[in-house]
C-alpha positions in Angstrom: 51.7 -0.4 135.8 52.4 0.8 132.4 49.0 2.2 131.9 49.0 4.0 135.3 52.2 5.7 134.5 51.1 7.4 131.2 48.6 9.8 132.8 51.1 10.8 135.4 53.6 11.6 132.7 51.0 13.6 130.7 50.0 15.6 133.8 53.6 16.5 134.7 54.6 17.8 131.2 52.4 21.0 131.0 53.2 22.1 134.5 56.7 23.5 133.7 55.8 25.9 130.9 53.0 27.4 132.9 55.4 28.1 135.8 57.8 29.9 133.4 55.1 32.1 131.9 54.0 33.2 135.3 57.4 34.2 136.3 58.0 36.2 133.1 54.8 38.1 133.6 55.9 39.0 137.0 59.2 40.4 135.9 57.8 42.5 133.0 55.2 44.1 135.2 57.7 44.9 138.0 57.8 48.7 138.8 60.8 50.8 137.8 62.8 52.3 140.7 62.3 56.1 141.0 66.0 56.8 141.2 66.6 55.3 137.7 64.1 57.8 136.1 65.8 60.7 137.7 69.1 59.5 136.3 67.6 59.5 132.8 66.0 62.9 133.3 69.3 64.4 134.5 71.1 63.0 131.5 68.6 64.6 129.1 68.7 67.9 130.9 72.5 67.8 130.9 72.5 67.2 127.1 70.0 70.0 126.6 72.0 72.4 128.7 75.2 71.4 126.7 73.5 72.2 123.4 72.2 75.5 124.7 75.6 76.4 126.0 77.3 75.4 122.8 74.9 77.5 120.9 75.4 80.4 123.1 79.2 80.0 122.8 79.0 80.0 119.0 76.6 82.9 118.9 78.2 85.1 121.5 81.9 84.2 121.7 82.9 82.6 118.4 80.6 84.5 116.1 83.2 87.1 114.9 85.7 84.4 114.1 83.2 82.2 112.3 81.9 85.2 110.4 85.5 86.1 109.3 86.1 82.5 108.2 82.9 82.5 106.2 83.9 85.8 104.6 87.3 84.3 103.6 85.6 81.4 101.9 83.2 83.7 100.1 85.8 86.4 99.2 87.8 86.3 96.0 91.2 88.2 96.2 92.7 89.6 93.0 96.4 90.5 93.1 97.6 93.4 91.1 99.4 92.6 87.8 101.9 95.4 88.3 100.8 97.2 85.1 102.6 100.4 84.0 101.1 103.5 82.5 101.5 104.2 78.7 103.9 106.7 77.3 103.0 108.9 74.3 104.7 111.5 72.2 103.5 115.2 72.0 100.8 114.2 69.4 99.5 111.2 71.4 101.3 108.5 69.4 102.1 105.5 71.5 105.7 105.0 72.6 105.3 102.4 75.3 102.4 100.4 76.5 101.5 97.4 78.6 99.7 94.6 76.8 98.2 91.6 78.5 99.8 88.3 77.7 99.2 84.7 78.9 101.2 81.6 79.8 99.6 78.2 79.2 100.1 75.5 81.8 99.0 71.9 81.4 98.1 69.3 84.0 97.7 66.0 82.1 96.3 64.0 85.1 93.2 66.3 85.1 92.6 66.3 81.3 88.9 66.2 80.6 86.8 67.3 77.6 83.3 68.9 77.6 80.7 66.1 77.8 83.1 63.6 79.4 82.1 61.9 82.8 83.7 63.8 85.7 86.0 61.0 86.6 87.3 60.3 83.1 90.9 61.3 82.4 91.5 61.9 78.7 94.9 60.8 77.2 97.2 63.6 76.2 97.0 62.8 72.5 93.3 63.8 72.5 94.1 67.2 74.0 97.1 67.8 71.8 95.0 67.5 68.6 92.8 70.3 69.8 95.6 72.6 71.1 98.2 72.3 68.3 96.4 74.5 65.7 96.0 77.4 68.3 99.6 77.3 69.5 101.1 76.8 66.1 103.3 74.1 67.5 103.5 70.6 66.0 101.3 68.0 67.9 104.4 65.8 68.3 106.3 68.4 70.2 103.3 69.1 72.5 102.8 65.4 73.2 106.5 65.1 74.0 106.3 67.9 76.4 103.2 66.5 78.1 104.9 63.2 78.8 107.7 64.8 80.9 105.6 65.1 84.0 102.0 64.7 85.3 101.3 68.3 86.1 102.6 71.9 85.9 103.9 71.8 82.3 104.3 75.2 80.5 103.1 74.8 76.9 103.0 78.5 75.8 104.4 81.9 76.5 103.4 85.4 75.4 100.1 84.3 74.1 97.9 87.2 73.0 94.4 87.7 74.4 92.7 86.4 71.2 94.7 83.1 71.3 94.0 82.7 75.0 90.3 83.2 74.4 90.2 80.5 71.7 92.0 78.1 74.0 89.6 78.9 76.9 86.6 78.3 74.6 87.8 74.7 74.1 86.6 74.0 77.7 89.4 71.5 78.4 89.9 70.8 82.1 93.5 70.6 83.1 94.6 73.7 81.3 95.4 77.0 83.1 95.9 80.4 81.5 98.1 82.8 83.6 97.7 86.4 82.7 100.6 88.9 83.0 101.5 92.3 81.5 104.2 92.7 78.9 105.9 96.0 78.0 105.7 96.8 74.3 107.4 99.6 72.4 105.5 100.2 69.2 108.1 102.7 67.8 110.9 100.1 68.3 114.2 101.9 68.3 112.8 105.4 67.6 112.7 106.5 71.2 114.9 103.8 72.8 117.6 106.2 73.8 115.0 108.3 75.8 112.4 105.8 77.1 114.7 102.8 77.9 113.2 99.3 78.6 112.2 96.7 81.1 114.0 93.4 81.4 112.4 90.0 81.6 111.6 90.5 85.3 110.0 93.9 84.5 112.8 95.8 86.2 113.5 99.1 84.4 117.0 99.3 83.1 117.4 102.7 81.4 115.8 105.9 80.3 112.5 107.2 81.5 111.4 103.7 82.5 114.0 103.8 85.1 114.1 107.5 86.2 110.2 107.7 86.3 109.6 104.2 87.6 107.6 105.3 90.6 105.3 107.4 88.4 104.9 104.9 85.6 103.8 102.0 87.9 100.1 102.0 88.4 99.2 102.0 92.1 97.0 98.9 92.0 95.7 97.4 95.2 94.7 93.9 96.2 91.0 93.8 95.7 88.6 91.6 97.8 85.2 90.8 96.3 82.6 88.8 98.2 80.5 86.5 96.1 77.4 84.5 96.9 76.9 80.8 96.4 76.0 81.3 92.8 79.0 83.6 92.2 77.0 86.9 92.3 79.1 89.8 93.7 77.8 90.9 97.1 77.6 94.7 97.4 78.7 95.0 101.1 82.2 96.1 102.0 82.9 97.5 98.5 84.4 101.0 98.7 83.4 103.5 96.0 85.7 103.2 93.0 87.2 99.9 93.9 86.9 98.7 90.3 88.3 101.9 88.8 91.7 101.8 87.2 93.4 105.0 86.2 94.0 105.8 82.6 96.8 108.2 83.0 99.5 108.5 80.3 102.9 110.1 80.4 103.1 112.6 77.5 106.5 113.5 76.0 107.5 116.7 74.3 109.1 114.7 71.5 107.6 114.6 68.0 107.8 111.1 66.5 107.7 112.6 62.9 110.7 114.8 63.5 112.4 112.1 65.5 112.1 109.5 62.8 113.5 111.9 60.2 116.4 112.9 62.4 117.3 109.3 63.2 117.3 108.3 59.5 119.4 111.3 58.5 121.9 110.7 61.3 122.3 107.1 60.5 122.9 107.7 56.8 125.5 110.4 57.6 127.3 108.3 60.2 127.5 105.4 57.8 128.7 107.6 54.9 131.5 109.2 57.0 132.2 105.9 59.0 131.8 107.8 62.2 131.4 106.2 65.7 128.1 107.9 66.5 125.9 110.9 66.0 123.2 112.9 67.8 120.6 115.5 67.0 118.6 117.8 69.3 115.8 120.3 68.6 114.6 122.5 71.4 111.8 125.1 71.8 113.8 128.0 73.3 110.8 129.6 74.9 110.1 126.8 77.4 112.8 124.2 77.0 110.7 121.5 75.4 112.7 119.1 73.3 111.1 118.1 70.0 113.9 115.8 68.9 116.5 113.9 71.0 117.9 111.4 68.5 121.1 109.4 68.5 122.7 106.6 66.5 123.6 103.8 66.7 120.6 102.8 68.8 118.8 99.6 69.8 115.4 97.9 69.8 114.0 97.8 73.3 111.6 95.0 72.3 114.8 92.9 71.7 117.3 94.6 74.0 119.2 91.3 74.6 120.4 91.4 71.0 122.4 94.7 71.4 125.6 95.7 73.3 124.9 97.4 76.6 126.8 100.5 75.5 123.9 101.6 73.4 121.5 101.8 76.3 122.8 105.2 77.4 122.0 108.5 75.7 125.5 109.9 75.0 124.2 113.4 74.1 123.1 113.8 77.7 125.7 111.7 79.5 129.0 112.1 77.6 131.3 115.2 77.7 133.1 116.8 74.8 134.9 120.0 73.9 132.4 122.1 71.9 135.0 124.0 69.8 133.7 126.8 67.6 130.0 126.2 68.4 130.8 127.9 71.7 132.2 131.1 70.2 128.8 132.9 70.0 128.4 132.2 73.7 131.8 133.8 74.5 131.1 136.8 72.4 127.8 137.3 74.2 129.6 137.3 77.6 132.1 139.9 76.3 129.3 142.1 75.0 127.3 141.7 78.3 130.3 143.0 80.2 131.0 145.7 77.5 134.5 144.3 77.0 133.8 144.5 73.3 131.4 146.7 71.3 128.9 145.5 68.6 130.8 147.5 66.0 134.3 146.6 67.3 137.1 144.8 65.4 140.1 142.6 66.1 143.3 142.1 64.3 143.7 138.5 63.1 147.4 137.8 62.4 146.8 134.0 61.8 148.7 132.8 64.8 150.0 133.9 68.2 151.7 132.5 71.3 150.1 132.5 74.7 152.0 131.4 77.8 154.5 129.7 75.6 151.8 127.8 73.7 151.1 128.4 70.0 147.6 129.2 68.9 146.6 129.4 65.2 143.5 129.4 63.0 142.4 126.1 61.5 143.8 127.0 58.1 146.7 129.0 59.7 145.8 132.0 57.6 145.6 135.6 58.7 142.3 137.5 58.2 143.6 141.0 59.1 141.3 143.5 60.7 137.9 141.9 60.9 134.6 142.5 62.8 133.0 139.9 65.0 130.5 138.8 62.4 133.6 137.9 60.2 135.2 136.2 63.2 132.3 133.8 63.3 132.1 133.4 59.5 135.7 132.3 59.2 135.7 130.8 62.7 138.9 132.6 63.6 140.6 131.2 66.7 143.0 134.1 66.9 140.2 136.6 66.6 138.4 135.0 69.5 141.5 135.1 71.7 142.0 138.8 70.9 138.3 139.5 71.7 138.2 137.6 75.0 141.4 139.1 76.2 139.4 142.2 76.8 137.4 140.4 79.5 138.9 140.1 82.9 139.9 136.5 83.6 138.2 136.4 87.0 135.0 137.8 85.5 135.3 135.3 82.6 135.5 132.3 84.9 132.6 133.6 87.1 130.4 133.8 84.0 131.4 130.3 82.9 130.4 129.1 86.4 127.2 131.1 86.4 126.2 129.6 83.1 126.4 126.2 84.9 129.2 124.7 82.8 130.4 122.7 85.8 126.9 121.8 87.1 124.3 119.2 86.1 121.6 120.8 83.9 118.2 121.3 85.5 116.4 118.7 83.4 114.2 115.6 83.6 116.4 113.7 81.2 117.8 110.6 83.0 121.6 110.4 83.5 122.4 114.1 82.8 125.8 115.0 84.0 127.8 118.2 84.8 130.5 119.5 82.6 134.2 120.0 83.6 135.7 123.5 84.1 139.1 124.4 85.3 139.3 125.8 88.9 139.3 129.5 89.2 142.9 129.5 90.3 144.0 127.5 87.2 141.9 129.7 85.0 143.2 133.0 86.3 146.9 132.1 86.8 147.5 130.1 83.6 147.0 132.4 80.5 146.5 129.5 78.2 143.3 128.5 79.9 141.2 131.5 79.1 142.8 131.6 75.6 141.7 128.0 74.7 138.3 128.6 76.3 137.9 131.5 73.9 137.6 129.1 71.0 135.7 126.3 72.8 138.5 124.0 74.1 140.1 123.3 77.5 136.7 122.6 79.1 133.9 120.1 78.4 130.2 119.8 78.5 127.4 117.7 77.1 125.6 118.4 73.8 122.5 119.0 75.8 124.2 121.8 77.8 125.4 123.5 74.6 121.8 123.5 73.3 120.6 125.0 76.5 123.2 127.8 76.2 122.3 128.5 72.6 118.7 128.5 73.6 119.6 131.3 76.0 120.9 133.4 73.1 117.7 132.7 71.2 115.4 133.4 74.2 116.7 137.0 74.7 119.1 136.0 77.4 116.7 133.7 79.4 118.1 130.3 80.4 115.4 127.6 80.2 115.5 124.0 81.5 115.5 121.5 78.7 113.0 118.7 79.3 111.2 115.9 77.5 108.0 115.3 79.5 104.8 117.3 79.7 103.3 115.3 82.6 100.5 112.8 83.0 97.1 113.2 81.3 93.9 111.1 81.5 92.6 109.3 78.5 93.1 110.8 75.1 93.6 114.3 76.4 96.9 116.0 75.5 98.8 118.4 77.7 99.4 121.9 76.4 102.8 123.3 75.8 104.6 124.7 78.8 104.4 128.6 79.1 107.5 130.7 78.3 110.0 130.6 81.1 113.7 131.1 81.9 116.1 132.9 84.2 117.3 136.2 82.8 121.1 136.2 82.5 121.9 138.4 79.5 120.5 141.6 78.2 118.1 141.1 75.2 120.1 143.5 73.0 123.2 141.5 73.5 121.6 138.3 72.3 120.0 140.0 69.3 123.4 141.3 68.2 125.0 137.8 68.5 122.1 136.3 66.5 122.7 138.7 63.7 126.4 137.7 63.6 125.2 134.0 63.5 122.9 134.8 60.6 125.8 136.1 58.6 127.5 132.7 59.1 124.6 131.1 57.2 124.4 133.8 54.6 128.1 134.2 53.9 130.1 131.6 56.0 130.3 127.9 56.6 126.6 127.5 57.4 125.4 128.1 53.8 124.2 124.6 53.6 121.1 125.3 55.7 119.9 128.3 53.7 116.2 128.1 52.9 114.5 130.7 50.7 112.3 133.0 52.6 113.7 132.1 56.1 116.2 133.9 58.3 118.4 131.3 60.0 121.5 131.8 62.1 124.1 129.1 62.8 127.7 128.2 63.7 129.7 125.2 62.6 132.3 123.5 64.8 135.2 121.1 64.1 136.9 120.4 67.4 139.8 118.1 68.3 138.7 115.1 70.4 140.4 114.7 73.8 140.5 111.6 76.0 141.6 112.0 79.6 143.0 115.4 78.8 145.1 114.2 75.8 144.1 115.1 72.2 143.7 112.1 70.0 145.7 112.4 66.7 143.2 112.8 63.7 140.1 112.4 65.9 137.6 115.2 65.8 134.0 116.0 66.5 132.0 117.8 63.8 128.9 119.8 64.8 126.5 122.5 63.8 124.0 124.6 65.7 121.2 126.7 64.2 118.6 129.2 65.5 115.4 130.0 63.6 113.8 132.2 62.7 116.1 135.0 63.6 113.5 137.8 63.7 111.5 135.8 66.3 113.7 133.0 67.5 111.8 129.8 68.5 113.9 126.8 67.9 117.5 125.6 68.2 118.7 122.7 66.1 121.9 120.9 66.9 123.7 118.1 65.2 127.0 116.5 66.3 128.9 113.6 64.8 131.7 111.8 66.6 135.0 110.9 64.8 133.9 111.1 61.1 136.6 109.7 58.9 138.1 111.5 55.9 140.2 114.5 55.0 137.2 116.7 54.3 135.2 116.0 57.5 134.1 119.3 58.9 131.1 120.7 60.6 130.0 122.1 57.3 130.3 118.9 55.4 129.2 116.3 58.1 126.7 118.0 60.4 125.1 120.7 58.2 123.4 118.3 55.8 121.7 116.6 58.6 120.6 119.9 60.2 119.2 121.0 56.8 116.9 118.0 56.6 115.7 118.5 60.2 115.1 122.2 59.6 113.1 121.6 56.4 110.9 119.2 58.3 110.6 121.5 61.3 109.3 124.3 59.1 106.5 122.1 57.8 105.6 120.3 61.0 105.5 123.5 63.1 104.0 125.6 60.3 106.6 128.3 60.6 105.8 131.2 58.3 108.5 132.6 56.0 110.6 135.5 57.4 110.5 137.4 54.2 108.9 137.2 50.7 110.4 134.6 48.4 111.6 135.8 45.0 111.0 132.8 42.8 112.9 134.4 39.9 116.1 134.9 42.0 118.4 131.8 41.9 119.4 130.4 45.2 123.0 129.9 46.3 124.1 126.7 47.8 
């Protein structure tokens, strides 16, 4: 039985695998149902339609938005630095200019040196060793600063372009140089009273920087520049002139050579007489251009924070004072204009008189007798002036004072100019003391600038010009020409010529002898006036001044010097103001190449 069973077992074993192979072949070769193929086809068509629709949506609907987004990624926007135009004097010498400066920012977590692997962060000590020589700061201080935070550390301020270029050449990753403009005043304090300054936030605080702020700021625009993948600028969408920056400069009428001499002469005289302050003005009477507008004490606009704020204002333009005897030639011109006095007329100077119950006397309380008007100016007779101006109707007198603009702001481009103070017409005509004191320059007030303008009228044959310190904007190195002669005719030319001859006698024979220059005809008038504060005269306080016109035969310039509260018993216009005016006049004759008025006799000794 055992043997019979073995074949049966052998025959049964292979039967099972054969059955399974047959069944698997049947399943693999079974046909796919048609509906399943259609499902696959529909899925593929749906996907294809979706891609075509998406493509159409991007191309037709979203194309403008995508194009704009691409342009933004490709476009570099440069913001304006807020630069200001330079200021130069009449000869082109720089007075104010913007210079590019840099701030250095450090980000220690990104420090990497040229040649280092991109992911390597260098320790701060390695960077400090490279930076310290260029910043002139000890390495220990830099390292201490870098350890305060991981990013955004300011290491330097006011770096010049050369230093910034050297630091950039180091190629250190993690350092940023921020460019910004800084206002520089090359002449320091020389033009501070005129130009003013910008504070740390670049906000103008005084002078022309403030009054002409809108003109001095360059009208820069935010520029957009498209670049390709390699950084090459793309030419499309660039308007013509987009990279052009204007090179306009504001040109002044002031001359730095004369200005420097005037400032030094003023400062020395103010120190010698222990005065509070002083000012000097030189004006071209034909067009109103100021060649000098100097004052002391002044300040350095590059370091304005080191000076008291009271020095930031130009007092010769903004402060009022009683002009005293320097106004006497103006009064005589008004009387001549209305024919209240005659060129050959005389007055009786008795030394003192009483008007409306108030005593009036000469400065020396001496009588000069019967004198002509040239002598009135030579001896600066207060009584003689009162006698002369009594001949002019008070109503007409006040009308002329108003017509001259005493109580109005001068027509000028000088910042901060103010109007003077004049009594009302009712006060002037009903109180006899008012026209009497006005006759010798007291009882009203004006600015030194206004007095110069009025003396310029006498020198300009009766035409009143507008004093100014700017000639306008010019491109590049070009200089603007002088303004043409101008002015409003107020007085007859023969009237002004008569007064100028009287003023010439003051220099030849009177208190103005100190400005005599061989070969030149110069007219002038000194003044020593009491100083008033809120209508009350301060005991012992006075203002000394001197005004000169030259050359008399063809007047061109007015020179004015005023010193406030000089100390000493011998402080007068002739001793305090005249020496400064003499130095300015001597320099003016050379700088402006003024020819002599008459031949110089070298063998004849000069009188001082």
